[in-house]
Structures are given as C-alpha cells and as structure tokens.
C-alpha angles and dihedrals in degrees: 000000000000131000093255091053090054092048091048091049091051091047090050092047095048103033107015091239128130130189098251139056090219108082092198089068093066096045111081115242109269093018126109097212147013118230139178129191115196123184122192143158128237123175091348092305121118117224135183129200120193120189125183131182129191124178090270109022144037132207132197123191119182119188142175122210113241122171091349092305130102113244114202113238093173119135126217094264127048091232091057092050090050090049090052090049091052090051090054091047090045090229123145127218090254091053089050092053092049092048095046096047099048 
C-alpha cells in the first residue's frame, strides 16, 4: 500500500470523499463495497469511525470506547455523523476543505 492510498483512505474515513468521480474505482475488483475503519484518540477518549461505500449506498458509523466496548454515536443521517466527528476533532468546514483538496 502506497502513501497516497493511505491518505485517500484517511480522507474517505474522515470526510467521506474519494479521489475519483467513478465509484467503481474505489471498490476492489470482485468486492461489493469499500470500507475504512479509523481509530483515534482525542482528549484521552478513544473513537472509531467506520465508513463503507457500495455502488449505490454509503454508511457512516461513529463510536466512542466506553468500558472496553464501542458505543455508537452515529446519527440518523451520514452528514450528521460526519458533523459530530468534526466537532470531536475540532475541525471546521473550511479546514476540511483545505485538507481534502491538498
């Protein structure tokens, strides 16, 4: 796995963006979906973001670790889960755009 692939995976995990307009290019040949699980720590709390993409749908699951178990913080809509993630990361929309376009 190359450096660009890792950066693209992080970008997909955090922002739901991928470097192509053709969804089939991010789903491995023979697979039905692409998925990324990213675990990180902020203010001594462990978090996990899972993002999946099929040809037709997307899923975001945002969790915090409590008592060695993952508690789901996901909202009903993917955009709300992403907004909650950005609050935890203390990243603004402008910062996201700058990060995702570089």
